[in-house]
C-alpha positions as CSV (number, residue, x, y, z in Angstrom):
1,X,-91.8,-80.7,53.0
2,X,-89.8,-78.1,54.9
3,X,-91.4,-76.1,57.7
4,X,-92.3,-72.5,56.8
5,X,-89.8,-69.8,57.8
6,X,-91.2,-68.0,60.8
7,X,-91.0,-64.2,60.2
8,X,-93.8,-63.1,62.5
9,X,-91.9,-62.5,65.8
10,X,-93.8,-59.2,66.4
11,X,-97.0,-61.2,66.7
12,X,-95.4,-63.6,69.2
13,X,-92.1,-65.3,69.9
14,X,-91.3,-69.0,70.6
15,X,-90.7,-69.6,74.3
16,X,-87.1,-69.9,75.3
17,X,-86.1,-73.3,76.5
18,X,-84.7,-71.8,79.7
19,X,-88.0,-70.0,80.3
20,X,-89.9,-73.2,79.8
21,X,-87.5,-75.1,82.1
22,X,-87.9,-72.5,84.8
23,X,-91.7,-72.8,84.6
24,X,-92.1,-76.6,84.7
25,X,-91.5,-77.1,88.5
26,X,-94.4,-74.6,89.1
27,X,-96.7,-76.7,87.0
28,X,-95.8,-79.8,88.9
29,X,-94.8,-80.0,92.5
30,X,-94.4,-76.3,93.4
31,X,-98.0,-75.5,93.1
32,X,-98.5,-73.4,96.2
33,X,-100.5,-70.1,96.3
34,X,-98.0,-67.3,96.8
35,X,-100.4,-65.6,99.3
36,X,-100.3,-68.7,101.6
37,X,-98.1,-68.5,104.7
38,X,-97.0,-72.2,104.7
39,X,-94.0,-73.7,103.0
40,X,-95.7,-74.4,99.7
41,X,-96.9,-70.8,99.4
42,X,-93.6,-69.3,100.4
43,X,-91.8,-71.3,97.7
44,X,-94.1,-69.7,95.2
45,X,-93.8,-66.3,96.7
46,X,-90.0,-66.4,96.5
47,X,-90.3,-67.4,92.8
48,X,-92.6,-64.5,92.1
49,X,-90.3,-62.1,93.9
50,X,-87.3,-63.3,91.9
51,X,-89.2,-62.8,88.7
52,X,-90.1,-59.3,89.7
53,X,-86.5,-58.5,90.3
54,X,-85.6,-59.9,86.8
55,X,-88.2,-57.8,85.1
56,X,-87.1,-54.8,87.1
57,X,-83.4,-55.3,86.2
58,X,-84.2,-55.4,82.5
59,X,-86.0,-52.1,82.7
60,X,-83.7,-50.4,85.2
61,X,-86.6,-50.1,87.7
62,X,-87.1,-51.0,91.3
63,X,-88.8,-54.4,92.0
64,X,-91.6,-52.7,93.9
65,X,-92.4,-50.6,90.7
66,X,-93.3,-53.8,88.8
67,X,-96.9,-55.1,88.8
68,X,-97.7,-58.4,87.1
69,X,-100.8,-58.6,84.8
70,X,-102.2,-61.0,82.3
71,X,-100.4,-59.3,79.4
72,X,-99.9,-56.1,77.5
73,X,-103.6,-55.4,77.0
74,X,-104.4,-55.5,80.7
75,X,-101.3,-53.4,81.5
76,X,-102.5,-50.7,79.0
77,X,-106.0,-50.8,80.4
78,X,-104.7,-50.5,83.9
79,X,-102.4,-47.6,83.0
80,X,-105.0,-45.5,81.2
81,X,-108.2,-46.4,82.9
82,X,-106.5,-46.5,86.3
83,X,-105.0,-43.0,85.8
84,X,-108.4,-41.6,84.6
85,X,-110.2,-43.1,87.7
86,X,-107.6,-41.8,90.1
87,X,-107.5,-38.3,88.7
88,X,-111.2,-37.4,87.7
89,X,-110.4,-33.7,87.7
90,X,-108.2,-34.0,84.5
91,X,-110.0,-35.0,81.3
92,X,-107.4,-34.6,78.5
93,X,-105.2,-37.3,77.0
94,X,-102.6,-37.1,74.2
95,X,-101.8,-40.1,72.0
96,X,-100.8,-40.9,68.4
97,X,-102.8,-42.1,65.5
98,X,-100.8,-45.3,65.1
99,X,-101.3,-46.9,68.4
100,X,-102.1,-50.6,68.9
101,X,-105.8,-51.3,69.5
102,X,-104.9,-52.1,73.1
103,X,-104.4,-48.4,73.5
104,X,-106.6,-46.8,70.8
105,X,-109.7,-48.7,71.9
106,X,-109.1,-47.7,75.5
107,X,-108.8,-44.1,74.4
108,X,-112.1,-44.4,72.5
109,X,-113.7,-45.9,75.6
110,X,-112.5,-43.0,77.7
111,X,-113.8,-40.6,75.2
112,X,-117.2,-42.2,75.7
113,X,-116.7,-41.5,79.4
114,X,-116.3,-37.8,78.8
115,X,-112.5,-37.5,78.3
116,X,-110.9,-35.5,75.5
117,X,-108.4,-37.1,73.2
118,X,-105.8,-35.4,71.0
119,X,-104.4,-37.8,68.4
120,X,-101.1,-36.7,67.0
121,X,-100.5,-37.8,63.4
122,X,-97.2,-39.4,62.3
123,X,-95.2,-38.3,59.3
124,X,-94.1,-40.4,56.3
125,X,-91.3,-41.8,58.6
126,X,-93.9,-43.3,60.9
127,X,-92.7,-41.1,63.7
128,X,-94.6,-38.4,65.7
129,X,-93.1,-35.0,66.2
130,X,-92.1,-34.5,69.8
131,X,-92.7,-30.8,69.3
132,X,-96.2,-31.4,68.1
133,X,-97.0,-33.7,71.1
134,X,-95.6,-31.2,73.5
135,X,-97.5,-28.4,71.9
136,X,-100.8,-30.3,72.4
137,X,-100.4,-30.4,76.2
138,X,-103.0,-28.4,78.1
139,X,-103.7,-27.3,81.6
140,X,-106.0,-30.3,82.1
141,X,-103.9,-32.9,80.4
142,X,-103.7,-36.0,82.6
143,X,-101.6,-38.4,80.5
144,X,-99.6,-38.8,77.3
145,X,-99.6,-42.4,75.9
146,X,-97.5,-43.1,72.9
147,X,-96.0,-46.5,72.0
148,X,-92.3,-46.9,72.2
149,X,-92.0,-48.9,69.0
150,X,-94.7,-49.5,66.4
151,X,-95.8,-53.1,66.1
152,X,-96.1,-52.9,62.3
153,X,-93.2,-50.7,61.2
154,X,-90.9,-51.0,64.2
155,X,-90.3,-47.3,64.2
156,X,-89.2,-46.0,67.6
157,X,-90.9,-42.9,68.9
158,X,-89.2,-40.0,70.7
159,X,-90.5,-40.9,74.1
160,X,-87.7,-39.5,76.2
161,X,-88.0,-36.0,74.7
162,X,-91.8,-36.0,75.1
163,X,-91.7,-37.4,78.6
164,X,-89.2,-34.9,80.0
165,X,-91.3,-32.0,78.8
166,X,-94.6,-33.5,80.0
167,X,-93.3,-34.4,83.4
168,X,-92.0,-30.9,84.0
169,X,-95.7,-29.9,83.8
170,X,-96.9,-32.6,86.1
171,X,-98.3,-34.7,83.3
172,X,-98.1,-38.5,83.4
173,X,-96.5,-40.3,80.6
174,X,-97.2,-43.9,79.6
175,X,-95.6,-45.9,76.8
176,X,-96.5,-49.3,75.5
177,X,-93.1,-50.9,75.1
178,X,-94.4,-54.4,74.3
179,X,-92.5,-54.5,70.9
180,X,-89.3,-52.9,72.1
181,X,-88.4,-54.6,75.4
182,X,-85.9,-57.3,74.7
183,X,-85.0,-55.9,71.2
184,X,-83.4,-52.5,72.2
185,X,-82.4,-51.0,75.5
186,X,-85.5,-49.9,77.4
187,X,-84.6,-48.1,80.6
188,X,-87.3,-46.3,82.5
189,X,-85.0,-43.5,83.7
190,X,-83.7,-42.9,80.2
191,X,-87.3,-42.7,78.9
192,X,-88.5,-40.6,81.9
193,X,-91.8,-42.4,81.8
194,X,-94.2,-42.9,84.7
195,X,-95.9,-46.0,83.3
196,X,-94.6,-48.6,80.9
197,X,-96.2,-51.8,79.5
198,X,-94.4,-55.1,78.9
199,X,-95.7,-58.4,77.4
200,X,-93.8,-61.6,78.1
201,X,-94.7,-63.4,74.8
202,X,-93.0,-60.6,72.8
203,X,-89.6,-61.4,74.3
204,X,-89.6,-65.2,74.3
205,X,-91.7,-65.7,77.5
206,X,-95.1,-67.4,77.8
207,X,-98.4,-65.9,76.7
208,X,-100.9,-64.6,79.2
209,X,-98.5,-62.7,81.4
210,X,-97.1,-59.2,81.4
211,X,-96.2,-56.3,83.6
212,X,-96.9,-52.7,84.2
213,X,-94.1,-50.5,85.4
214,X,-95.5,-47.8,87.8
215,X,-93.0,-45.2,88.9
216,X,-92.9,-44.9,92.7
217,X,-95.3,-42.2,93.9
218,X,-97.5,-42.3,90.7
219,X,-101.1,-42.8,91.6
220,X,-103.6,-44.9,89.6
221,X,-106.6,-46.9,90.7
222,X,-107.3,-50.6,90.1
223,X,-110.2,-51.2,87.7
224,X,-110.7,-54.8,89.0
225,X,-111.8,-55.3,92.6
226,X,-110.7,-58.1,94.8
227,X,-108.1,-59.0,97.3
228,X,-104.7,-57.4,98.0
229,X,-102.6,-59.2,95.3
230,X,-99.9,-57.0,93.6
231,X,-100.2,-54.6,96.5
232,X,-103.9,-54.1,95.8
233,X,-103.5,-52.8,92.2
234,X,-104.1,-56.1,90.3
235,X,-106.2,-58.5,92.4
236,X,-106.2,-62.2,91.6
237,X,-103.9,-65.1,92.5
238,X,-100.7,-64.7,90.6
239,X,-100.0,-66.9,87.6
240,X,-96.8,-68.3,89.2
241,X,-95.5,-70.5,86.5
242,X,-95.9,-67.9,83.7
243,X,-94.5,-65.2,85.9
244,X,-91.4,-67.4,86.5
245,X,-91.0,-67.9,82.8
246,X,-91.4,-64.2,82.2
247,X,-88.6,-63.5,84.6
248,X,-86.3,-66.0,83.0
249,X,-87.0,-64.5,79.6
250,X,-86.1,-61.0,80.9
251,X,-82.9,-62.4,82.5
252,X,-82.0,-63.8,79.0
253,X,-82.8,-60.5,77.4
254,X,-80.6,-58.7,79.8
255,X,-77.7,-61.1,79.2
256,X,-78.0,-61.2,75.4
257,X,-79.1,-57.7,74.6
258,X,-75.9,-56.4,72.9
259,X,-75.2,-59.3,70.5
260,X,-78.8,-60.0,69.8
261,X,-79.6,-56.4,68.7
262,X,-76.6,-56.4,66.4
263,X,-77.4,-59.8,64.9
264,X,-81.1,-58.9,64.3
265,X,-80.1,-55.7,62.6
266,X,-77.6,-57.5,60.3
267,X,-80.2,-60.1,59.2
268,X,-82.9,-57.5,58.7
269,X,-80.6,-55.5,56.4
270,X,-79.6,-58.7,54.6
271,X,-83.3,-59.4,54.0
272,X,-84.0,-55.9,52.8
273,X,-81.1,-55.9,50.4
274,X,-82.1,-59.3,49.0
275,X,-85.7,-58.2,48.4
276,X,-84.5,-55.0,46.7
277,X,-82.5,-57.2,44.2
278,X,-85.4,-59.6,43.6
279,X,-88.4,-57.2,43.5
280,X,-87.8,-54.0,41.5
281,X,-89.9,-51.1,42.9
282,X,-90.3,-52.6,46.4
283,X,-90.5,-49.8,49.0
284,X,-89.9,-49.6,52.7
285,X,-92.6,-48.3,55.1
286,X,-90.9,-46.0,57.6
287,X,-87.2,-45.1,58.0
288,X,-84.8,-48.0,58.1
289,X,-82.8,-46.2,60.8
290,X,-84.5,-45.5,64.2
291,X,-86.5,-48.7,64.3
292,X,-86.3,-51.9,66.3
293,X,-83.7,-54.1,64.7
294,X,-85.8,-57.1,63.8
295,X,-88.6,-55.4,61.8
296,X,-89.1,-54.7,58.1
297,X,-92.4,-53.5,56.6
298,X,-92.3,-53.4,52.8
299,X,-94.6,-52.6,50.0
300,X,-94.7,-55.0,47.0
301,X,-95.7,-53.0,43.9
302,X,-98.9,-53.9,41.9
303,X,-100.0,-56.7,44.2
304,X,-101.6,-57.1,47.6
305,X,-99.8,-58.2,50.6
306,X,-102.2,-61.1,51.3
307,X,-101.7,-62.3,47.8
308,X,-97.9,-62.3,48.1
309,X,-98.1,-64.3,51.4
310,X,-100.7,-66.7,49.9
311,X,-98.3,-67.4,47.0
312,X,-95.4,-67.9,49.3
313,X,-96.6,-70.6,51.8
314,X,-93.0,-71.2,52.8
315,X,-92.9,-67.9,54.6
316,X,-95.0,-67.3,57.8
317,X,-95.5,-63.6,58.1
318,X,-98.3,-61.0,58.3
319,X,-99.6,-58.0,56.5
320,X,-100.7,-55.8,59.3
321,X,-104.0,-55.4,57.3
322,X,-107.5,-56.3,58.3
323,X,-110.0,-58.1,56.1
324,X,-113.6,-57.0,56.1
325,X,-116.4,-58.5,54.1
326,X,-114.0,-60.6,52.0
327,X,-112.0,-57.5,50.8
328,X,-108.4,-56.6,51.7
329,X,-108.1,-53.4,53.5
330,X,-104.8,-51.5,53.8
331,X,-103.3,-51.1,57.3
332,X,-104.5,-48.0,59.1
333,X,-100.9,-47.5,60.3
334,X,-99.5,-47.4,56.8
335,X,-102.3,-45.1,55.6
336,X,-101.6,-42.8,58.5
337,X,-98.1,-42.4,57.1
338,X,-99.5,-40.9,53.9
339,X,-99.0,-43.9,51.7
340,X,-101.8,-44.1,49.0
341,X,-104.3,-46.9,49.6
342,X,-103.4,-48.6,46.3
343,X,-99.8,-48.9,47.4
344,X,-100.4,-49.5,51.1
345,X,-102.4,-52.6,50.3
346,X,-99.1,-54.2,49.1
347,X,-97.6,-54.1,52.6
348,X,-96.1,-57.1,54.3
349,X,-94.5,-57.2,57.8
350,X,-91.4,-59.3,58.1
351,X,-90.1,-59.7,61.7
352,X,-87.0,-61.8,62.6
353,X,-86.1,-63.5,65.8
354,X,-83.3,-65.1,67.8
355,X,-83.3,-68.4,65.9
356,X,-83.6,-66.9,62.4
357,X,-80.6,-67.9,60.2
358,X,-79.0,-66.3,57.2
359,X,-80.1,-69.3,55.2
360,X,-83.7,-68.7,56.2
361,X,-83.4,-65.0,55.3
362,X,-82.1,-65.9,51.9
363,X,-84.8,-68.5,51.3
364,X,-87.6,-66.2,52.5
365,X,-86.4,-63.5,50.1
366,X,-86.3,-66.0,47.2
367,X,-89.8,-67.3,48.0
368,X,-91.3,-63.8,48.3
369,X,-89.6,-62.7,45.2
370,X,-90.8,-65.7,43.3
371,X,-94.3,-65.1,44.6
372,X,-94.3,-61.5,43.4
373,X,-93.0,-62.4,40.0
374,X,-95.7,-65.1,39.6
375,X,-98.4,-62.6,40.6
376,X,-97.2,-59.8,38.4
377,X,-96.7,-62.2,35.4
378,X,-100.3,-63.5,35.7
379,X,-101.5,-59.9,35.9
380,X,-99.7,-58.9,32.7
381,X,-101.1,-62.0,31.0
């Protein structure tokens, strides 16, 4: 039996062999603590510093603006909660209604602490209006946090336009770029952001490590207390091996960016065209243009997304929907785009990666099409 085709790269990516190879020495003989002054520690310190440079180079940042964390969730918490703690005089945040829970739940927490949240809705394209975001800014707005690319639809948000307007008024701007870094160019100066989140496992690095870009001169407070690691902003002994793997993955992303973006977009379009041939009435969630190149989110008519995937075990993908009390619930992101619940429930997210082949794309389309035909035939019967 053949292995399933992996089309869930927005959930996580396989670790690159060069990232794993870079990590292994730091899981064996190079085990020093990078805070130690002896030779073992300095070998580890040099490796962490090199990885910081590799992450910074991918983002167009300075190495001293990169702070290592345990992943995207911690980076998001540090950005939002750290800003709130450092600037108690400002109580207003602006965000969107399609953020990842690593942002939306932090926003809800801050509301419970007395902060005000303005949640900007997206349109049918899955994109916020920059004008609407800018129009929501107030005298006491502390921070705007809007994701760079949506994890379900792949739609890219107009961060640069928003950030330039906000920063003119002294308002901080954060973007969760976990889904876009390594797939499209993400340069902090082009985006004009003050804070930016990266997660290693979304770009072929290891799980359990990430980074927060913090523009020089931007003030936030640590929410964990401890020693002076990461210049006092993120205490705790660094996860050296994973940081090294993260750096190697970023170096590969910098090297391969141009051809990889083109390849992923071609395969994504191939998959979409095949599905349209095989599934009459299939619809796309969000605009095809203006999204990260590896991501499709499609609605299968007259069936549920979970049912399609259950009937196509040869395709490993996700729905973006949550299940509560045994019932399928449509994705909040797709509903926020104005898709009726009875249609939204048919959504499936298909996300391609570096190793995906044309043959796998064709096979996946055939299996999904066959699953849909089987389900609709049984419904008719």
